[in-house]
Residue frames as qw, qx, qy, qz and C-alpha x, y, z in Angstrom:
[[0.000, 0.888, 0.459, 0.000, 0.00, 0.00, 0.00],
 [0.405, 0.462, -0.016, 0.789, 1.31, 3.40, -0.95],
 [0.312, -0.552, -0.447, 0.631, 1.70, 5.89, 1.90],
 [0.240, 0.846, 0.403, 0.253, -0.07, 9.18, 1.04],
 [0.222, 0.761, -0.171, 0.586, 2.75, 11.38, 2.34],
 [0.252, 0.218, -0.624, 0.707, 3.93, 12.74, 5.64],
 [0.408, -0.629, -0.659, 0.062, 1.80, 12.33, 8.78],
 [0.079, 0.506, -0.125, 0.850, 0.98, 15.73, 10.29],
 [0.462, -0.360, 0.369, -0.722, -1.34, 14.71, 13.13],
 [0.422, -0.116, -0.899, 0.005, -2.24, 11.61, 15.12],
 [0.468, -0.351, 0.186, -0.789, -5.40, 11.69, 17.25],
 [0.254, -0.021, -0.959, 0.127, -5.89, 8.79, 19.63],
 [0.647, -0.420, -0.127, -0.624, -9.27, 7.83, 21.04],
 [0.663, -0.441, 0.522, -0.305, -9.79, 5.28, 23.78],
 [0.687, -0.057, 0.712, 0.135, -9.77, 2.30, 21.39],
 [0.648, 0.638, 0.338, 0.242, -9.41, 3.92, 17.98],
 [0.379, -0.517, 0.192, 0.743, -7.00, 6.27, 16.26],
 [0.524, 0.819, 0.233, 0.009, -7.12, 8.78, 13.40],
 [0.566, -0.304, 0.311, 0.701, -4.11, 9.76, 11.30],
 [0.366, 0.893, 0.151, -0.214, -4.02, 12.90, 9.15],
 [0.712, 0.069, 0.314, 0.624, -1.61, 13.15, 6.23],
 [0.170, -0.436, 0.092, 0.879, -0.21, 16.39, 4.78],
 [0.046, -0.122, -0.647, -0.751, -2.35, 15.99, 1.64],
 [0.479, -0.108, 0.121, -0.863, -5.54, 16.18, 3.77],
 [0.700, -0.080, -0.653, -0.278, -6.40, 12.48, 3.69],
 [0.474, -0.443, 0.526, -0.549, -7.71, 11.06, 6.97],
 [0.625, 0.064, -0.772, -0.093, -7.31, 7.39, 7.90],
 [0.573, -0.466, 0.391, -0.549, -8.79, 5.59, 10.93],
 [0.629, 0.050, -0.775, -0.041, -8.56, 2.16, 12.53],
 [0.073, -0.173, 0.742, -0.644, -9.59, 0.40, 15.72],
 [0.118, 0.401, 0.865, -0.277, -12.86, -0.42, 17.44],
 [0.051, -0.240, -0.470, -0.848, -15.87, 0.83, 15.47],
 [0.127, -0.603, -0.756, 0.222, -18.61, 0.93, 18.11],
 [0.053, 0.787, 0.276, -0.549, -20.77, 4.04, 17.71],
 [0.645, 0.671, 0.265, 0.252, -19.55, 4.21, 14.08],
 [0.281, -0.896, 0.103, 0.330, -16.66, 6.40, 15.30],
 [0.595, -0.192, 0.509, 0.592, -14.26, 5.32, 12.55],
 [0.297, 0.619, -0.135, -0.715, -16.26, 7.03, 9.80],
 [0.051, -0.156, 0.893, 0.418, -16.40, 3.89, 7.68],
 [0.632, -0.034, -0.222, -0.741, -20.19, 3.54, 8.00],
 [0.771, -0.046, -0.630, -0.075, -19.71, 0.17, 9.71],
 [0.641, -0.667, 0.240, -0.294, -19.70, -1.22, 13.24],
 [0.971, 0.052, -0.079, 0.219, -16.99, -3.71, 12.25],
 [0.435, -0.790, 0.302, 0.310, -13.62, -3.06, 13.85],
 [0.788, 0.566, -0.081, 0.226, -10.68, -2.72, 11.51],
 [0.623, -0.661, 0.201, 0.365, -7.04, -2.87, 12.41],
 [0.540, 0.181, 0.386, 0.726, -5.85, -1.76, 9.00],
 [0.018, 0.475, 0.104, -0.873, -5.98, 1.97, 8.38],
 [0.325, 0.574, 0.706, 0.259, -8.90, 2.97, 6.12],
 [0.096, 0.066, 0.138, 0.984, -9.24, 6.28, 4.27],
 [0.004, -0.614, -0.764, 0.199, -12.43, 7.97, 5.49],
 [0.102, 0.935, 0.247, -0.233, -12.16, 11.65, 4.51],
 [0.597, 0.295, 0.166, 0.727, -10.28, 14.11, 2.31],
 [0.080, 0.676, 0.086, 0.728, -9.52, 17.84, 2.52],
 [0.654, -0.688, -0.301, 0.086, -9.04, 17.60, 6.31],
 [0.269, 0.719, -0.324, 0.553, -6.87, 20.14, 8.15],
 [0.161, -0.409, 0.669, -0.599, -7.38, 19.03, 11.76],
 [0.706, -0.219, -0.630, -0.240, -8.66, 15.96, 13.63],
 [0.223, -0.389, 0.642, -0.621, -9.57, 15.18, 17.22],
 [0.596, -0.180, -0.760, -0.190, -10.89, 12.04, 18.89],
 [0.531, -0.444, 0.414, -0.591, -12.83, 11.40, 22.08],
 [0.394, -0.171, 0.893, -0.132, -13.45, 7.93, 23.47],
 [0.478, 0.392, 0.785, -0.036, -16.46, 7.45, 21.15],
 [0.430, 0.859, 0.246, -0.127, -16.25, 10.09, 18.42],
 [0.566, -0.042, 0.298, 0.768, -14.00, 11.61, 15.77],
 [0.180, 0.911, 0.236, -0.288, -14.23, 15.28, 14.80],
 [0.605, 0.092, 0.334, 0.717, -12.56, 16.91, 11.81],
 [0.147, 0.796, 0.042, -0.586, -12.14, 20.40, 10.42],
 [0.715, 0.450, 0.425, 0.326, -12.21, 20.53, 6.62],
 [0.442, 0.042, 0.191, 0.875, -10.30, 22.97, 4.39],
 [0.068, -0.591, -0.405, -0.694, -13.46, 25.05, 3.91],
 [0.094, -0.331, 0.433, -0.833, -13.65, 25.67, 7.68],
 [0.766, -0.297, -0.182, -0.540, -16.60, 23.37, 8.41],
 [0.220, -0.363, 0.839, -0.341, -16.48, 20.93, 11.31],
 [0.773, 0.006, -0.477, -0.419, -17.70, 17.38, 10.84],
 [0.352, -0.402, 0.749, -0.391, -18.15, 14.52, 13.29],
 [0.749, 0.010, -0.592, -0.298, -18.86, 10.83, 13.50],
 [0.289, 0.102, -0.842, 0.445, -19.50, 8.56, 16.45],
 [0.165, -0.456, -0.797, 0.359, -21.63, 8.53, 19.57],
 [0.100, -0.414, -0.266, -0.865, -24.63, 10.83, 19.32],
 [0.334, -0.522, -0.727, 0.296, -26.11, 10.36, 22.77],
 [0.077, -0.758, -0.311, 0.568, -28.17, 13.48, 23.35],
 [0.555, 0.768, 0.232, 0.220, -27.50, 14.36, 19.69],
 [0.502, -0.696, 0.141, 0.494, -24.05, 15.58, 20.74],
 [0.429, -0.072, 0.520, 0.735, -22.88, 15.72, 17.12],
 [0.289, 0.415, -0.004, -0.863, -25.95, 17.67, 16.06],
 [0.518, 0.183, -0.617, -0.563, -27.43, 14.79, 14.09],
 [0.817, -0.169, 0.307, -0.458, -29.67, 11.81, 14.66],
 [0.968, 0.233, -0.077, 0.045, -27.39, 9.40, 12.80],
 [0.381, -0.771, 0.482, 0.166, -23.83, 8.34, 13.43],
 [0.911, 0.162, 0.357, 0.130, -23.15, 6.04, 10.48],
 [0.648, 0.416, 0.153, 0.620, -21.00, 8.43, 8.44],
 [0.298, -0.156, -0.157, 0.929, -19.34, 11.80, 8.85],
 [0.014, 0.818, 0.553, 0.160, -22.01, 14.44, 9.39],
 [0.186, 0.552, -0.081, 0.809, -21.66, 18.20, 9.43],
 [0.461, -0.460, -0.637, 0.412, -21.59, 19.00, 13.13],
 [0.178, -0.801, -0.218, 0.528, -21.01, 22.75, 13.33],
 [0.481, 0.815, 0.049, 0.320, -20.22, 25.72, 11.15],
 [0.624, 0.042, -0.245, 0.740, -16.76, 27.12, 11.73],
 [0.229, -0.875, -0.290, 0.312, -16.73, 30.10, 14.06],
 [0.523, 0.453, 0.104, 0.714, -15.37, 33.27, 12.50]]
């Protein structure tokens, strides 16, 4: 597998991790409960999977992954208890917030 460039950020969750490359590609792996990997699946994967592009920043909690895209929007995937991500679904990255300016 070809590596997409230099890693610029690693964001660990409790049992998952997200890796951001300099070209804006985001890869995740680990436990997928709450759909927090962004793959649209509850199946754990221990091989890194590309889940987003045009990403400039990533952060993980124990059950969620949040990203900021190049256009300034913030997106999230994972646990939505109390609709914490601003959406009623957690199966794929959803727009969570507009960037504050």
